[in-house]
PAZA-981753 format. One record per residue: residue in three letters; x, y, z of N, C-alpha, C, O, CB in turn. Coordinates in Angstrom, 3 decimals, always signed. Glycine has a CB too. Layout:
 code     n_xx     n_yy     n_zz    ca_xx    ca_yy    ca_zz     c_xx     c_yy     c_zz     o_xx     o_yy     o_zz    cb_xx    cb_yy    cb_zz
  ALA        X        Y        Z        X        Y        Z        X        Y        Z        X        Y        Z        X        Y        Z
...
***
This chain:
 code     n_xx     n_yy     n_zz    ca_xx    ca_yy    ca_zz     c_xx     c_yy     c_zz     o_xx     o_yy     o_zz    cb_xx    cb_yy    cb_zz
  MET  +34.704  +10.441  +61.658  +34.018  +10.973  +60.540  +35.071  +11.529  +59.621  +35.772  +12.459  +60.020  +32.982  +12.028  +60.950
  ASN  +35.229  +11.022  +58.418  +36.196  +11.490  +57.477  +35.505  +12.301  +56.419  +34.983  +11.747  +55.451  +36.962  +10.342  +56.870
  ARG  +35.491  +13.660  +56.592  +34.888  +14.608  +55.704  +35.951  +15.251  +54.894  +37.034  +15.588  +55.372  +34.085  +15.633  +56.451
  LYS  +35.592  +15.417  +53.595  +36.490  +16.255  +52.778  +36.205  +17.630  +52.978  +35.066  +17.970  +53.300  +36.403  +15.955  +51.347
  PRO  +37.242  +18.574  +52.800  +37.022  +20.027  +53.149  +35.919  +20.567  +52.430  +35.267  +21.463  +52.966  +38.211  +20.877  +52.872
  GLU  +35.599  +20.141  +51.252  +34.510  +20.720  +50.469  +33.109  +20.425  +50.933  +32.126  +21.082  +50.588  +34.627  +20.273  +49.113
  GLU  +33.089  +19.318  +51.795  +31.763  +18.982  +52.388  +31.494  +19.946  +53.559  +32.201  +19.940  +54.567  +31.717  +17.459  +52.890
  THR  +30.455  +20.769  +53.391  +30.206  +21.777  +54.374  +28.830  +21.631  +55.021  +28.281  +22.611  +55.524  +30.345  +23.122  +53.755
  SER  +28.274  +20.436  +55.015  +26.991  +20.295  +55.721  +26.994  +18.905  +56.333  +27.735  +17.990  +55.972  +25.738  +20.509  +54.752
  TYR  +26.061  +18.844  +57.322  +25.971  +17.668  +58.105  +24.520  +17.281  +58.257  +23.695  +18.191  +58.325  +26.632  +17.864  +59.442
  SER  +24.114  +15.990  +58.320  +22.742  +15.664  +58.557  +22.600  +15.565  +60.040  +23.569  +15.580  +60.799  +22.308  +14.367  +57.838
  ILE  +21.323  +15.460  +60.435  +21.016  +15.348  +61.907  +21.631  +14.041  +62.495  +22.082  +13.992  +63.639  +19.427  +15.359  +62.152
  SER  +21.615  +12.965  +61.616  +22.134  +11.700  +62.018  +23.683  +11.782  +62.115  +24.282  +11.157  +62.990  +21.681  +10.604  +61.028
  ASP  +24.288  +12.514  +61.256  +25.747  +12.679  +61.317  +26.196  +13.255  +62.650  +27.154  +12.825  +63.293  +26.225  +13.580  +60.183
  LEU  +25.385  +14.308  +63.019  +25.788  +15.051  +64.253  +25.420  +14.223  +65.481  +26.164  +14.219  +66.463  +25.086  +16.474  +64.325
  ALA  +24.228  +13.484  +65.442  +23.924  +12.635  +66.491  +24.962  +11.543  +66.816  +25.299  +11.235  +67.959  +22.682  +12.051  +66.204
  ARG  +25.438  +10.985  +65.657  +26.406   +9.956  +65.792  +27.798  +10.451  +66.248  +28.490   +9.823  +67.049  +26.515   +9.251  +64.508
  GLU  +28.141  +11.573  +65.704  +29.375  +12.233  +66.135  +29.439  +12.530  +67.549  +30.433  +12.170  +68.180  +29.572  +13.449  +65.427
  PHE  +28.416  +13.195  +68.166  +28.355  +13.568  +69.514  +27.698  +12.580  +70.500  +27.582  +12.821  +71.702  +27.685  +14.795  +69.569
  ASP  +27.288  +11.479  +69.913  +26.717  +10.388  +70.781  +25.514  +10.979  +71.540  +25.419  +10.819  +72.757  +27.825   +9.804  +71.824
  ILE  +24.586  +11.668  +70.825  +23.326  +12.079  +71.327  +22.289  +11.685  +70.472  +22.554  +11.140  +69.400  +23.260  +13.458  +71.537
  THR  +21.017  +11.923  +70.866  +19.856  +11.504  +70.131  +19.564  +12.614  +69.058  +19.996  +13.759  +69.193  +18.618  +11.266  +71.117
  THR  +18.829  +12.225  +68.019  +18.348  +13.324  +67.150  +17.304  +14.120  +67.870  +17.124  +15.295  +67.550  +17.776  +12.787  +65.820
  ARG  +16.615  +13.566  +68.805  +15.657  +14.298  +69.588  +16.296  +15.413  +70.338  +15.737  +16.505  +70.437  +14.956  +13.401  +70.523
  THR  +17.486  +15.152  +70.880  +18.194  +16.116  +71.548  +18.567  +17.274  +70.790  +18.468  +18.415  +71.241  +19.271  +15.580  +72.069
  ILE  +19.062  +16.958  +69.468  +19.398  +18.082  +68.519  +18.207  +18.814  +68.184  +18.255  +20.044  +68.156  +20.046  +17.599  +67.238
  ARG  +17.055  +18.144  +67.905  +15.783  +19.004  +67.622  +15.364  +19.837  +68.852  +14.772  +20.908  +68.716  +14.534  +18.061  +67.204
  PHE  +15.681  +19.330  +70.036  +15.314  +20.179  +71.212  +16.122  +21.459  +71.179  +15.580  +22.546  +71.380  +15.564  +19.422  +72.572
  TYR  +17.452  +21.333  +70.918  +18.338  +22.601  +70.913  +17.812  +23.446  +69.710  +17.849  +24.674  +69.787  +20.013  +22.242  +70.736
  GLU  +17.344  +22.847  +68.651  +16.787  +23.586  +67.601  +15.535  +24.448  +67.984  +15.373  +25.622  +67.649  +16.454  +22.649  +66.540
  ASP  +14.661  +23.679  +68.748  +13.362  +24.317  +69.287  +13.676  +25.542  +70.222  +12.939  +26.526  +70.295  +12.492  +23.210  +70.132
  LYS  +14.770  +25.395  +70.885  +15.223  +26.452  +71.758  +15.911  +27.575  +71.095  +16.209  +28.586  +71.729  +16.088  +25.920  +72.739
  GLY  +16.187  +27.425  +69.777  +16.884  +28.462  +69.004  +18.365  +28.513  +69.192  +18.995  +29.525  +68.888  +16.343  +29.768  +69.337
  LEU  +18.932  +27.461  +69.681  +20.404  +27.364  +69.882  +21.113  +27.097  +68.619  +22.203  +27.627  +68.402  +20.754  +26.286  +70.868
  ILE  +20.548  +26.298  +67.768  +21.047  +25.924  +66.439  +19.951  +26.101  +65.493  +18.800  +25.821  +65.829  +21.580  +24.493  +66.383
  CYS  +20.243  +26.566  +64.286  +19.202  +26.873  +63.200  +19.730  +26.275  +61.921  +20.402  +26.981  +61.170  +18.932  +28.482  +63.007
  PRO  +19.458  +24.973  +61.616  +19.837  +24.413  +60.331  +18.999  +24.928  +59.203  +17.875  +25.394  +59.389  +19.751  +22.940  +60.371
  ALA  +19.548  +24.838  +58.074  +18.800  +25.215  +56.812  +17.921  +23.945  +56.521  +18.118  +22.872  +57.093  +19.848  +25.597  +55.505
  ARG  +17.038  +24.129  +55.683  +16.157  +23.071  +55.284  +16.208  +22.850  +53.819  +16.264  +23.788  +53.023  +14.778  +23.353  +55.704
  ARG  +16.188  +21.518  +53.447  +16.036  +21.161  +51.957  +14.852  +20.236  +52.035  +14.983  +19.042  +52.305  +17.409  +20.422  +51.234
  GLY  +13.652  +20.830  +51.785  +12.376  +20.086  +51.895  +12.149  +19.830  +53.391  +12.031  +20.759  +54.190  +12.407  +18.704  +51.056
  GLN  +12.090  +18.534  +53.743  +11.862  +18.101  +55.156  +13.172  +17.918  +55.842  +13.182  +17.809  +57.068  +11.047  +16.785  +55.235
  THR  +14.333  +17.873  +55.123  +15.573  +17.493  +55.597  +16.352  +18.689  +56.263  +16.481  +19.759  +55.668  +16.332  +16.896  +54.470
  ARG  +16.813  +18.490  +57.385  +17.629  +19.461  +58.164  +19.061  +19.413  +57.570  +19.617  +18.323  +57.430  +17.633  +19.107  +59.761
  VAL  +19.668  +20.568  +57.219  +20.988  +20.611  +56.825  +21.755  +21.471  +57.693  +21.483  +22.668  +57.772  +21.104  +21.016  +55.490
  TYR  +22.786  +20.896  +58.414  +23.524  +21.635  +59.401  +24.851  +22.052  +58.822  +25.546  +21.298  +58.141  +23.715  +20.817  +60.666
  SER  +25.173  +23.323  +59.137  +26.393  +23.927  +58.697  +27.625  +23.635  +59.651  +27.406  +23.140  +60.757  +26.159  +25.423  +58.573
  PRO  +28.791  +23.904  +59.283  +29.954  +23.763  +60.202  +29.747  +24.622  +61.496  +30.102  +24.261  +62.618  +31.293  +24.205  +59.459
  GLU  +29.098  +25.857  +61.182  +28.845  +26.704  +62.468  +27.827  +26.004  +63.312  +28.035  +26.032  +64.525  +28.309  +28.202  +62.136
  ASP  +26.771  +25.386  +62.882  +25.819  +24.640  +63.659  +26.534  +23.478  +64.432  +26.225  +23.199  +65.591  +24.700  +24.092  +62.726
  ARG  +27.473  +22.839  +63.755  +28.172  +21.759  +64.366  +29.014  +22.270  +65.539  +29.077  +21.612  +66.577  +29.034  +21.048  +63.341
  VAL  +29.689  +23.485  +65.385  +30.524  +24.050  +66.442  +29.607  +24.546  +67.556  +29.953  +24.340  +68.719  +31.434  +25.210  +65.896
  ARG  +28.504  +25.162  +67.303  +27.578  +25.617  +68.301  +27.072  +24.336  +69.069  +26.981  +24.368  +70.296  +26.376  +26.449  +67.627
  LEU  +26.782  +23.338  +68.431  +26.311  +22.063  +69.109  +27.416  +21.565  +70.125  +27.174  +21.211  +71.279  +26.004  +20.892  +67.987
  LYS  +28.647  +21.589  +69.537  +29.799  +21.142  +70.358  +29.926  +21.951  +71.557  +30.230  +21.399  +72.614  +31.084  +21.195  +69.599
  LEU  +29.720  +23.233  +71.501  +29.908  +24.253  +72.569  +28.725  +24.118  +73.481  +28.904  +24.296  +74.686  +30.028  +25.743  +71.995
  ILE  +27.550  +23.823  +73.029  +26.400  +23.649  +73.910  +26.688  +22.357  +74.796  +26.506  +22.351  +76.013  +25.017  +23.508  +73.037
  LEU  +27.105  +21.381  +74.150  +27.299  +20.100  +74.909  +28.517  +20.306  +75.941  +28.525  +19.757  +77.043  +27.612  +18.838  +73.849
  ARG  +29.456  +21.076  +75.520  +30.582  +21.365  +76.471  +30.060  +22.120  +77.628  +30.364  +21.766  +78.767  +31.726  +22.169  +75.803
  GLY  +29.254  +23.190  +77.401  +28.635  +23.935  +78.475  +27.828  +23.093  +79.421  +27.869  +23.244  +80.642  +27.783  +24.977  +77.920
  LYS  +27.070  +22.172  +78.780  +26.275  +21.139  +79.672  +27.202  +20.431  +80.533  +26.983  +20.394  +81.744  +25.472  +20.054  +78.829
  ARG  +28.286  +19.827  +79.990  +29.128  +19.092  +80.818  +29.752  +19.917  +81.953  +30.061  +19.407  +83.030  +30.152  +18.483  +80.003
  LEU  +29.911  +21.120  +81.684  +30.464  +22.100  +82.734  +29.463  +22.523  +83.669  +29.775  +23.203  +84.646  +31.043  +23.342  +82.116
  GLY  +28.181  +22.140  +83.422  +27.050  +22.558  +84.394  +26.426  +23.845  +84.001  +25.642  +24.383  +84.782  +27.570  +22.712  +85.856
  PHE  +26.700  +24.367  +82.890  +26.059  +25.657  +82.475  +24.652  +25.357  +82.066  +24.354  +24.294  +81.522  +26.835  +26.363  +81.291
  SER  +23.758  +26.333  +82.341  +22.347  +26.223  +81.754  +22.442  +26.466  +80.302  +23.466  +26.909  +79.783  +21.318  +27.255  +82.399
  LEU  +21.336  +26.165  +79.630  +21.281  +26.496  +78.186  +21.291  +27.950  +77.916  +21.824  +28.412  +76.907  +20.073  +25.914  +77.561
  ASP  +20.681  +28.702  +78.847  +20.717  +30.197  +78.699  +22.123  +30.675  +78.864  +22.554  +31.516  +78.075  +19.793  +30.913  +79.739
  GLU  +22.886  +30.198  +79.843  +24.251  +30.629  +80.008  +25.162  +30.207  +78.755  +25.984  +30.979  +78.261  +24.808  +30.018  +81.343
  SER  +24.955  +29.040  +78.342  +25.660  +28.612  +77.090  +25.331  +29.465  +75.964  +26.241  +29.857  +75.234  +25.334  +27.205  +76.719
  ARG  +24.054  +29.814  +75.734  +23.680  +30.645  +74.649  +24.226  +32.009  +74.783  +24.708  +32.559  +73.793  +22.245  +30.696  +74.521
  GLU  +24.188  +32.609  +75.950  +24.774  +33.877  +76.187  +26.257  +33.954  +75.706  +26.647  +34.849  +74.956  +24.671  +34.187  +77.650
  ILE  +27.049  +32.973  +76.179  +28.468  +32.909  +75.909  +28.761  +32.691  +74.417  +29.603  +33.366  +73.824  +29.095  +31.802  +76.732
  ILE  +27.998  +31.677  +73.801  +28.180  +31.405  +72.400  +27.834  +32.613  +71.549  +28.515  +32.919  +70.570  +27.349  +30.226  +71.990
  ASP  +26.735  +33.313  +71.949  +26.333  +34.470  +71.087  +27.227  +35.631  +71.146  +27.111  +36.552  +70.338  +24.999  +34.935  +71.439
  MET  +28.147  +35.623  +72.105  +29.004  +36.796  +72.264  +30.248  +36.553  +71.376  +31.167  +37.371  +71.429  +29.402  +37.035  +73.805
  TYR  +30.328  +35.507  +70.586  +31.486  +35.308  +69.731  +31.762  +36.435  +68.844  +30.877  +36.803  +68.071  +31.331  +34.126  +68.932
  ASP  +32.928  +37.038  +68.874  +33.280  +38.216  +68.150  +34.778  +38.204  +67.868  +35.549  +38.866  +68.562  +32.869  +39.466  +68.921
  PRO  +35.176  +37.475  +66.880  +36.626  +37.292  +66.603  +37.194  +38.683  +66.085  +38.400  +38.912  +66.180  +36.862  +36.090  +65.489
  ALA  +36.417  +39.506  +65.599  +36.980  +40.790  +65.138  +37.614  +41.625  +66.272  +38.515  +42.437  +66.061  +35.885  +41.611  +64.464
  HIS  +37.078  +41.371  +67.501  +37.580  +42.095  +68.721  +38.197  +41.100  +69.648  +38.205  +41.343  +70.855  +36.434  +42.878  +69.463
  GLY  +38.704  +40.015  +69.185  +39.477  +39.003  +69.968  +38.634  +38.260  +70.961  +39.206  +37.592  +71.824  +40.617  +39.662  +70.706
  ASN  +37.264  +38.319  +70.914  +36.457  +37.635  +71.790  +36.703  +37.956  +73.262  +36.546  +37.104  +74.137  +36.617  +36.254  +71.545
  VAL  +37.072  +39.143  +73.502  +37.415  +39.571  +74.884  +36.161  +39.499  +75.803  +36.228  +38.925  +76.891  +38.000  +41.047  +74.873
  GLU  +35.069  +40.059  +75.379  +33.887  +40.104  +76.195  +33.492  +38.680  +76.376  +33.232  +38.302  +77.518  +32.746  +40.962  +75.569
  GLN  +33.419  +37.855  +75.388  +32.989  +36.444  +75.467  +33.958  +35.710  +76.416  +33.407  +34.954  +77.216  +32.967  +35.757  +74.019
  LEU  +35.204  +35.789  +76.467  +36.130  +35.210  +77.378  +35.964  +35.694  +78.776  +36.134  +34.904  +79.705  +37.475  +35.462  +76.935
  GLN  +35.644  +36.933  +78.990  +35.439  +37.536  +80.317  +34.195  +36.957  +80.877  +34.194  +36.583  +82.050  +35.351  +39.087  +80.262
  ARG  +33.102  +36.848  +80.117  +31.817  +36.282  +80.597  +32.060  +34.791  +80.868  +31.575  +34.266  +81.871  +30.628  +36.495  +79.527
  LEU  +32.726  +34.175  +80.081  +32.976  +32.712  +80.268  +33.788  +32.589  +81.699  +33.448  +31.728  +82.510  +33.887  +32.067  +78.926
  LEU  +34.747  +33.388  +81.935  +35.451  +33.326  +83.285  +34.544  +33.574  +84.428  +34.654  +32.959  +85.489  +36.577  +34.340  +83.364
  GLU  +33.597  +34.530  +84.191  +32.661  +34.870  +85.305  +31.743  +33.642  +85.590  +31.432  +33.361  +86.747  +31.771  +36.168  +84.932
  HIS  +31.319  +32.921  +84.532  +30.545  +31.768  +84.728  +31.359  +30.616  +85.371  +30.872  +29.863  +86.215  +29.965  +31.351  +83.424
  ILE  +32.562  +30.534  +84.942  +33.380  +29.548  +85.574  +33.615  +29.650  +87.025  +33.575  +28.687  +87.790  +34.589  +29.537  +84.965
  GLU  +33.899  +31.046  +87.414  +34.071  +31.330  +88.849  +32.783  +31.077  +89.631  +32.834  +30.586  +90.758  +34.524  +32.782  +89.053
  GLN  +31.596  +31.415  +89.031  +30.293  +31.102  +89.738  +30.120  +29.592  +89.907  +29.746  +29.105  +90.974  +29.055  +31.682  +88.933
  LYS  +30.396  +28.893  +88.857  +30.198  +27.416  +88.883  +31.115  +26.803  +89.904  +30.701  +25.960  +90.700  +30.460  +26.777  +87.486
  ARG  +32.344  +27.218  +89.884  +33.439  +26.709  +90.850  +32.918  +27.048  +92.342  +32.975  +26.176  +93.209  +34.977  +27.483  +90.530
  ALA  +32.423  +28.298  +92.613  +31.986  +28.547  +93.974  +30.836  +27.704  +94.322  +30.751  +27.219  +95.451  +31.640  +29.968  +94.176
  GLN  +29.911  +27.493  +93.382  +28.699  +26.642  +93.655  +29.186  +25.146  +94.006  +28.710  +24.512  +94.947  +27.684  +26.641  +92.322
  LEU  +30.113  +24.689  +93.209  +30.578  +23.327  +93.441  +31.392  +23.179  +94.764  +31.296  +22.176  +95.472  +31.431  +22.883  +92.252
  GLN  +32.178  +24.211  +95.045  +32.837  +24.191  +96.358  +31.901  +24.244  +97.550  +32.174  +23.626  +98.579  +33.772  +25.326  +96.450
  GLN  +30.848  +24.942  +97.431  +29.803  +24.944  +98.489  +29.124  +23.601  +98.548  +28.891  +23.089  +99.643  +28.750  +26.054  +98.239
  GLN  +28.801  +23.016  +97.433  +28.215  +21.632  +97.445  +29.251  +20.622  +98.028  +28.857  +19.719  +98.767  +27.785  +21.185  +95.956
  LEU  +30.459  +20.748  +97.736  +31.457  +19.894  +98.364  +31.492  +20.004  +99.851  +31.524  +18.997 +100.558  +32.785  +20.202  +97.834
  ARG  +31.485  +21.262 +100.353  +31.423  +21.583 +101.841  +30.148  +20.882 +102.374  +30.208  +20.194 +103.394  +31.370  +23.230 +102.134
  ASP  +29.037  +21.049 +101.713  +27.744  +20.417 +102.134  +27.898  +18.947 +102.176  +27.446  +18.337 +103.145  +26.582  +20.783 +101.187
  ILE  +28.475  +18.339 +101.241  +28.606  +16.828 +101.176  +29.492  +16.411 +102.324  +29.148  +15.481 +103.054  +29.228  +16.316  +99.770
  HIS  +30.638  +17.077 +102.512  +31.512  +16.700 +103.717  +30.746  +16.806 +105.044  +30.881  +15.944 +105.912  +32.787  +17.642 +103.799
  SER  +29.967  +17.836 +105.190  +29.166  +17.975 +106.448  +28.199  +16.853 +106.592  +28.068  +16.272 +107.669  +28.398  +19.302 +106.483
  LEU  +27.519  +16.535 +105.527  +26.584  +15.429 +105.517  +27.239  +14.174 +105.770  +26.744  +13.381 +106.571  +25.869  +15.345 +104.268
  MET  +28.354  +13.911 +105.134  +29.046  +12.667 +105.410  +29.427  +12.467 +106.890  +29.303  +11.378 +107.450  +30.274  +12.605 +104.571
  GLY  +29.929  +13.653 +107.534  +30.184  +13.638 +108.902  +28.986  +13.270 +109.767  +29.116  +12.480 +110.703  +30.691  +14.912 +109.277
  GLU  +27.761  +13.865 +109.447  +26.552  +13.552 +110.119  +26.203  +12.088 +110.011  +25.872  +11.443 +111.006  +25.461  +14.379 +109.592
  LEU  +26.276  +11.559 +108.793  +26.024  +10.198 +108.521  +26.929   +9.265 +109.369  +26.512   +8.271 +109.963  +26.211   +9.947 +107.053
  ASP  +28.176   +9.683 +109.358  +29.125   +8.816 +110.238  +28.640   +8.864 +111.775  +28.627   +7.837 +112.454  +30.728   +9.396 +110.125
  ASP  +28.283   +9.988 +112.233  +27.872  +10.120 +113.686  +26.666   +9.257 +113.861  +26.693   +8.404 +114.748  +27.547  +11.641 +114.118
  VAL  +25.581   +9.395 +113.084  +24.403   +8.681 +113.181  +24.671   +7.130 +113.168  +24.209   +6.369 +114.018  +23.496   +9.108 +112.068
  GLU  +25.458   +6.748 +112.124  +25.839   +5.349 +111.994  +26.511   +4.808 +113.188  +26.196   +3.700 +113.625  +26.706   +5.163 +110.846
  ALA  +27.475   +5.576 +113.771  +28.191   +5.146 +114.908  +27.317   +4.984 +116.095  +27.499   +4.016 +116.833  +29.261   +6.065 +115.198
  ARG  +26.370   +5.861 +116.346  +25.411   +5.838 +117.475  +24.551   +4.662 +117.282  +24.291   +3.955 +118.255  +24.555   +7.136 +117.574
  ALA  +24.043   +4.362 +116.014  +23.155   +3.217 +115.711  +23.811   +1.921 +115.960  +23.221   +1.009 +116.538  +22.690   +3.256 +114.296
  ARG  +25.059   +1.821 +115.520  +25.885   +0.621 +115.722  +26.170   +0.309 +117.229  +26.168   -0.827 +117.703  +27.218   +0.800 +114.974
  ALA  +26.416   +1.460 +117.920  +26.728   +1.440 +119.415  +25.329   +0.865 +120.173  +25.354   +0.010 +121.057  +27.169   +3.095 +119.974
  SER  +24.321   +1.395 +119.740  +22.958   +1.031 +120.327  +22.752   -0.438 +120.141  +22.408   -1.145 +121.089  +21.755   +1.836 +119.638
  LEU  +22.958   -0.921 +118.917  +22.801   -2.296 +118.600  +23.760   -3.182 +119.394  +23.382   -4.248 +119.881  +22.995   -2.494 +117.141
  LYS  +24.973   -2.733 +119.514  +25.977   -3.534 +120.170  +25.695   -3.564 +121.777  +26.039   -4.558 +122.417  +27.437   -2.925 +119.823
  ASP  +25.119   -2.554 +122.360  +24.780   -2.456 +123.726  +23.457   -3.244 +124.084  +23.153   -3.453 +125.258  +24.656   -0.993 +124.077
  ARG  +22.764   -3.628 +123.131  +21.451   -4.253 +123.372  +21.761   -5.796 +123.820  +22.643   -6.443 +123.256  +20.484   -4.161 +121.974
  PRO  +21.029   -6.289 +124.793  +21.224   -7.607 +125.231  +20.731   -8.567 +124.108  +19.795   -8.234 +123.381  +20.494   -7.839 +126.574
  GLU  +21.338   -9.704 +123.980  +21.032  -10.646 +122.967  +19.627  -11.193 +123.211  +19.251  -11.460 +124.353  +22.074  -11.758 +122.933
  SER  +18.884  -11.353 +122.177  +17.489  -11.864 +122.289  +17.387  -13.262 +122.160  +16.287  -13.810 +122.234  +16.623  -11.286 +121.316
***
């Protein structure tokens, strides 16, 4: 998307195309109060701030954060104070997500071991059966 610096608004289709999401997804985030575009009649007009918020929401989603977690972190933006609290909260959420994923990984390894055992027993049972 080649925008001139003086262009400071985006349409819903601009953002949908840029982020490869549907306009319905954008309207969903709007309904949840995560982004708040201006209106010109029936047309939604998104600001650069809306675009950044949408980008951060989608990044949070990729990282496995809930919409509420993403909202909390995004709403803490405070450049006047170096975003210290925001960054600390982000790190807390990252630690929690990492611990959750590590537990899921342990669970997967355990399940894979059980599947291997059951498969081996099933194959041995079939092998030990007399030919019909």
